[in-house]
C-alpha positions in Angstrom: 3.7 127.4 162.5 5.9 124.6 161.1 3.3 121.8 161.5 1.4 122.6 158.2 4.6 122.4 156.3 5.5 119.1 157.8 2.1 117.6 157.0 2.3 119.0 153.5 5.7 117.5 153.0 4.5 114.2 154.4 1.6 114.0 152.0 3.6 115.1 149.0 6.2 112.5 149.7 3.5 109.8 150.3 1.8 110.6 147.0 5.1 110.7 145.1 6.2 107.3 146.5 2.8 105.7 145.7 3.0 107.0 142.2 6.6 105.8 141.9 5.5 102.4 143.2 2.6 102.1 140.7 4.8 103.1 137.7 7.6 100.7 138.8 5.1 97.9 139.4 3.6 98.1 135.9 6.8 98.9 133.9 9.4 96.6 135.3 10.2 93.5 133.3 10.5 89.9 134.3 13.5 89.2 136.6 13.9 92.8 137.8 12.4 94.1 141.0 12.9 97.2 143.1 12.7 97.1 146.9 9.2 98.5 147.1 7.9 95.9 144.6 9.7 93.1 146.4 8.2 94.1 149.7 4.7 94.3 148.1 5.1 90.9 146.6 6.2 89.4 149.9 3.3 91.1 151.7 0.8 89.7 149.2 2.1 86.2 149.8 1.6 86.7 153.5 3.3 88.9 156.1 6.5 87.1 157.1 9.4 88.0 159.3 11.5 89.0 156.3 9.0 91.7 155.3 8.9 93.0 158.8 12.7 93.0 159.0 13.2 94.8 155.7 10.5 97.4 156.5 12.0 98.0 159.9 15.5 98.3 158.5 14.4 100.9 155.9 12.6 102.9 158.6 15.5 102.9 161.0 18.0 103.9 158.3 15.7 106.7 157.3 15.4 108.0 160.8 19.2 107.8 161.3 19.8 109.8 158.1 17.3 112.5 159.1 18.7 112.8 162.7 22.3 112.9 161.4 21.4 115.6 158.9 19.7 117.6 161.7 22.8 117.4 163.9 25.2 118.3 161.0 23.2 121.3 160.0 22.7 122.5 163.6 26.5 122.3 164.2 27.2 124.1 161.0 24.7 126.9 162.0 26.4 127.2 165.4 29.8 127.7 163.8 28.7 130.3 161.3 26.5 132.1 163.8 23.2 131.0 162.4 23.7 132.3 158.9 24.4 130.2 155.8 
């Protein structure tokens, strides 16, 4: 029963990040660049090892944060008996 919620969250996060990228791409001035715009610029010039490394690093940091949050909340739930 959790699968629809996970898919809904995924698609909401995806659309939000695409919108955020589009706004940032068109609004930022010269000499200022966010990580998503920088990766997009590197990818347009050709996929290089730098783009792959940055994308992999962002992915792994995100996975580590999510797994860490899961373990912290599960420990807290065990200590309090499952209620918060």
